[in-house]
C-alpha positions in Angstrom: 24.1 73.2 5.7 21.7 72.7 8.6 23.7 69.8 10.0 27.1 71.2 9.4 26.5 74.2 11.7 27.0 74.0 15.5 24.2 75.1 17.7 23.8 75.3 21.5 22.1 72.3 23.0 19.5 72.9 25.6 19.1 69.3 26.6 20.7 68.2 29.9 22.5 64.9 30.0 21.6 62.4 31.3 17.8 62.7 30.9 16.2 62.1 34.3 12.8 61.7 35.9 12.2 62.8 39.5 9.2 62.1 41.6 8.5 62.1 45.4 6.1 61.5 48.2 6.2 62.6 51.8 8.9 60.1 52.7 11.3 60.0 49.7 12.5 61.2 46.3 13.1 58.8 43.5 15.4 59.7 40.6 15.9 57.7 37.4 18.5 58.5 34.9 19.1 57.0 31.4 22.7 56.0 31.1 23.0 53.3 28.4 26.5 51.9 27.8 28.0 52.9 31.1 29.6 50.6 33.7 28.2 51.0 37.2 31.7 51.6 38.6 32.0 54.6 36.3 29.0 56.4 37.8 29.4 58.5 41.0 26.5 59.8 43.1 26.8 62.5 45.8 24.2 64.2 47.9 24.6 67.5 49.8 21.6 68.7 51.7 18.9 68.9 48.9 21.2 68.6 45.8 21.9 65.4 44.0 25.0 65.2 41.7 25.5 62.5 39.1 28.9 62.1 37.5 30.2 59.6 35.0 32.5 58.8 32.2 32.1 56.6 29.1 35.3 55.7 27.5 35.4 56.1 23.7 35.3 52.9 21.7 38.6 51.9 20.3 38.5 51.0 16.6 40.6 48.1 15.2 43.4 48.8 12.7 42.0 49.9 9.3 38.5 50.8 10.7 37.1 54.3 10.5 33.8 55.7 11.7 31.0 56.2 9.1 28.8 57.9 11.8 29.4 58.6 15.4 26.5 59.7 17.5 27.0 58.0 20.9 28.8 60.5 23.1 31.9 59.6 25.0 33.6 61.5 27.8 32.5 62.9 31.2 29.2 64.3 32.3 28.1 66.1 35.5 24.5 66.8 36.3 23.2 68.4 39.5 19.6 68.7 40.4 17.8 70.3 43.3 15.6 68.0 45.3 12.3 69.1 47.0 13.7 68.5 50.5 16.9 67.4 52.3 17.6 63.7 52.4 19.1 61.3 54.8 22.5 60.6 53.2 23.1 57.4 55.2 20.0 55.7 53.7 20.4 56.6 50.0 20.3 53.5 47.7 21.2 53.3 44.1 20.7 50.5 41.5 21.9 50.3 37.9 20.0 47.9 35.6 19.7 47.8 31.8 21.1 51.3 31.4 18.8 52.9 34.0 20.2 54.3 37.2 17.6 54.4 40.0 18.4 56.4 43.1 16.1 56.3 46.2 16.6 59.2 48.5 14.8 59.0 51.9 13.7 62.3 53.4 15.6 63.4 56.5 13.6 63.0 59.7 14.1 66.7 60.6 12.4 67.7 57.3 9.4 65.4 57.4 6.1 67.1 58.0 5.0 66.8 61.7 1.4 66.4 62.6 0.5 68.7 65.6 -2.5 67.8 67.7 -4.7 70.6 68.7 -5.8 70.4 72.3 -9.3 71.5 73.2 -9.7 73.6 76.4 
């Protein structure tokens, strides 16, 4: 009975880790089974949006699923970043099911050191 009932899922997909320093933000997302060309990344000010689609596996004639837990279809995940980034310098790499996105901080939003003059 427990497994036959639907319930709202509170987990966002894909799971991500985000960390930063003064110069950049790094985002890693787990996307196993995707093809890099099926992943779209966009940045607007301080928001990062990941979109993707995994096509469902086609079964051969006479085959039926016994269990199907790997999701197929589209996803969209938007996260707020701690500062605005320089869109022209964003880099992304997809290796072994992990998407890594490096987002350099925009120059206008970097902390500026101000020298105090003594009189």
